[in-house]
N, C-alpha and C positions, 0 to 999 in steps of 0.2 A: 503494501501500498504504499502512498506516493507520501511524501512526509509536508502532508496543508491541510489547512483545515477546510470541512465543507462551511458553507454558505450557513446554517442554522448556528455552527459552531460559533463562526464567528461573528456574528451579532451576536452571543452570547457573551464573548468575549468582549467584545467594543461596548455591548453594556456594561458590565461589571466595575469597564474601567471608566468610565463616566461616572456609574456612580458610586465610584471608592475614592474616585479624591474626587468628589465631590459631598460626598457626607459623608466618607472616613478616611478623611487626612490624616498625617502623623502627628498633627495636632493634639487629635482628638487621645492620642494616644499616651501622647505625654502629659495630656488634662486628666485619663484616665493613672496612673505613675502619681504626678504630682497629688492628687486629693485622694488616693490610695485607695481607691473606689473598692469594696464590698465583692465583688464581682470578679473585674478587673476584665470586664467589656460593656458597651455600648447599649443596654439592654433594646430602647430604638432604635441605633441602628441594626440588630438585632430584627429587631421586628422588621424592618423592613427589608431584609433577606429577606426573611419569609414569607411576606406579603410576594415577592416577587420567586417565587418557589424554591427557591438555595436550599429552603433544609430539609428537603426532600427530592432534591435537583436526582440524586442515584437511588430511591427507594422507588417500586414495582408503583405502576400508577393502582396496580386490585389493590394498595395500603394507602389511600390518595400521599403517592411520589410523581412526578415526571414521569418517571423509567426511562432519564436521557445517556446521554452517553459519555465513557467515563474523560473523552477528550473535553468535551462543553464542559464537565464540572471540572480539571482541571485547571481551564482557562479562568477560571475563577477563581481557585486556586493561586496561579501565578498571580492575578493582579489583587489579590490580598497579600499575599509578596512584595507589590510594589510601595502597599499605602501600611501593610509590617500592620495589618485590619486586629484582632482580638475578636473570638467570637465561639460559641463553640462548633463552628462549620465542621473540624479536623475530626473532632472528637466526636458527634453524634451523628453527624450530617451525613460521613464519612467510613470512618472505619467500626462506631457504633449501631449502624446499618450495613454496612459490610455483613458484618458475626450473626447478625439476627438474622437479618433476609436469607444466608444464604443457610442458616443452622439451625432456628427455632422452628418451634412447629407451628401447627396454625396458630393455634388458638394462644400462642409468642406473639408471635407476627399483627396479630390482631391487636393485642392488650398491647403496644408497643409503636408499630411506623405510621399508621399516622398521627400517634401524638409527636411524631418526633420527626413530620413532617408539616406538622403543624406547629412546630417549637415551643409547643409544650409540653418537653417530653427528654429531658439533657442527658447522653451517658456519657460514660469513664469506664475506660478498663485498666484496673489494675492487676497488672502482670509483675512488670519490671521485684525484685528484689535488695535488689544492689547498685551503688552507684553507676554499673555499666552495663549494659543491655545482654543480659545472657535470657531470651526468651524458653530455652527446654530447662534452663535451673529455678525449676522449684520449688523450694521448700516447703512452703504454706502447707496445712495439711486441712483433709477432707475427711471426717473420718462420719461411718454411717449410723446415725443415729433414730431407732423411734422409726417412721416411715420416711427420711429425708438425708442430713447432711449435716454435722455441728463443723463450724468452717475458725480456726484459727490461724496467725500469721500476721504479719504486713508488709507491706505495699508501697514501693515506693517509686517518685518523680509519674504520681495518676495525674494524664491531664485533664484538666480541667475536674480533679474530680472532688472540690471543695462545691459547686456551683453542681454536680452530677443526682438526679433524680434517682437511676439505676445504674446499678452494677456491671458490669460485666469482670469477672473474678477468674483471674488461672488458679486451682490447685489442683494441692497430688492425694491421687486417693488409693498409686498404687507406686511403685515401685522407686530403687533410684534415688532423689534429689538430679540427678543431675541428665537420667534417660527423659525421652519425647515420652515415648508411655506412661502413661497413669498419668498424663493428666489429664482434669475435667475443667470445663465448662460451666461457673452459674455466672446466672440475672442475682444477682444480692439488692436490695430496695436500702436507698445512699443512709435511712434514718432508720436502721430495723437496726432493735438494742442490740450494742454490745461490739455496733460499728464504731472507732471515733473518726473524727478524720479533721484530719491538722495543714492551713494552708500555706505551701508554701513557696511565695515571689519571685520568680525569679531573675537571673541578669540585664534579661530581656524584656518585664517587665509583664510576663507572660505566665500563667500558674497553675502551678501545682495544688499535688498535697500526696503527703505523706497518710495511709490509713491502714491503723491499725481492727483487724476482726478478734475478737475478743471471741470465743464457742459460742462464735453466730450462727441459731438453728435455718435451714432454709427446708424445704416440703420437696419432692422429689425433683415437679413440675420447674424447678427454678433450674434446673440440668437444662446445660445450650449447648443442645446437640446428643453426645454419646460419651458416656458415664465412660473412663479411660481413653479417651477418641476426639481429644482438647486441642491436643499440636495441631495434626496440618492443619485444621480449619482458622486454625489459628493463626498460625506460618503464613495461611493464604489471605487472613486480614490485614498481616504485616505486609502486605508486600504487597497489595492495595495501597496501606498506609503510605509506607515508601513513596511510589508512586509522586500520591500525592505533594508527598512535604519536601520532592526532588522539583515539584510546579511551583512550590512556593521560592523553593533559591532561587531555580531558574531567574522569577520575576523579582528577587533579590536584589540579583546579581545587575540588573537588566537595568531598576531603578540607580542601582546607584554607579553605575555607569552614565547612563547618563544625564547624573547632577554630577558627575565628577570631568563632562567634559562637560558642561555648562557652567561650573567656576574655574575651569583650565582656558575659555573664552572670554571671561571679563579680571581673572585678580594677572594686576602687572606685576611686573619684578625689571628691574635695571630697563625700564623703561619702555618695555613691551611686557603683548599677552604671555601667559606664558606655560600658552599652546602650541604657543609657537616653533618650543627648546624642542631638538629634535629628537632626545634623549623620551621626554614623553609621550611625546609623539609614537613611539615605541612602542613603547608600555601601552597606550593606550588602546595602537592599533591589536598588538595579542590579547591582550585582555579583548575586546569587540572577537575577535575571531573563535575565542573558549564560549564567551556567551549565547555564539549563534550554535556551538556545535553543542555545550549541553541545554537549548534547548530544542533543538532538533531527538536528544535520547533519549527526553522528557516527554515530546510528543509522538515516537518509535513507545514507550514503555507501554502511554495510556493507550494508543491504539491499540495493542497485547492485548488486554484488559479489556478491550472491547471483543479479541476476535477472541478472549482465550487462551491463547497461545499456548501453545507446549511452554517455549520459553521466557512463561512470567516471571516465573520466581528467578533467572538468571535475571534476565535484561531487571529485576528489581533490584536488584545487589547493582549491576553493572550503572544504572540508572542517578542510583540516592548517592554511589560512591562519586562519582563525577558530577551532579549539580552541589555536594558536600562540595568536593575539593575546589572548584570554580565557586563559586559562592565565599568562599572564605579566599579565593587571590583578589576575589572584586574587590570585596569588602575593606577590605590593607589597603589598594592597592587606591580606592579612593579617600581614607582615614589619610595616606600619604603624600597621596598629590593635594590633599588638601590645606596638608603641613600643619604644624603648631594646632592650629584653631578645626583642623577636623577628630581632636583629640578633648575640645572640650562640650560643653553641653548646650554649647549654643548653638548648633548644629546641627543639621535630625542626619546627619549622617554614620556618628556612632551608634542610630541604633539597630543602621543595619548590621551594622559587624557583630553587634549580641545577638541580633534573634538569629543570624546566617549560624553560628555557632554552639547556641541551643538546638536550630534545628537538624545539623549537622548532627547533633547527635545521638538525637534523638532517631529511634530504630535501631540505631546501631549507624557508628560515624565510620569513615571510608575505609579506616584499615580495619573494623569487622566484615565488612562488605566483600574486601576482598578477598581477605580468606576466607569469607564462604563460597562465592563466585570459582574458586581455587577447587574447593569440595564439592560444590557443583560440577563443575567439572573435571574431577575424578582425582585431581591432583592430592 
């Protein structure tokens, strides 16, 4: 398939660009940070996104969603990267929707997906238990109790965990702590007895949570998918999330480049615009080519999701690693070419650098994915 957007995808991208530029500029994120907003995102902006259908963009039409393509939804995420828009879009409308739509029983889908599409239900994936992304290393236990399970353990870096209504929890029902087998996914009410949530404001001014489960009782109906068979659907949903994070980082890189080029055209040094210096031109040209390559691999990855390609797992790691590396390069270059002022809070460019660092760590950094790609390739 050609690496081009069709007419509907192009219209959605352009509409997202116009809306986010006008209604959710970086000044909104700055205001949320400075005001220490309890939710960490603008409810007004999120309500407008819901009205445009973004909350249910990949949710099937049978459950009140739009059933749109991953390419189109990814373009929305890319535009969010350009404005650093915080919202439940990724945690609920992408990761949560993917897990529930693909693995939930019909009653679970009926109970959750329409509310998620309407923006009234927010979800969060409670997976990692340490400072590094290790999706198969789950120590949290789920013991059988009565006609259900009892969950005990802790999770870290739960994106939007502090505002979620429903938690998707990965716990071990059997086997060793490092095995892929024996992992089960559970749907847990965020305010259930025994659940303690503590909000963590991260360096990028986004939010995660540390969540402790103390003998949390759930019924057998809370199992999402099959008991002991949670890793495969979890891995698939993580790959979807990785593609979207890569799209966001491509947007971060592109906007960082645009702002930097604009600054090079304005800043005077030694009686001339610094954009006329050949050394800076060479660096800008190299960065431009890397960004275009990153955008192309992101589009290829999103197309693979829509096609249910057999190469999706390999592409997810390739795309995440490449987009993360390029976003890091773009934001580093942006700060350096802005000079000393780039390190101050007066300029917005620092927000891009901070977000790029968190995004490239989320669901595995470049080193994690290069190792995973090598393993998937038989090395």
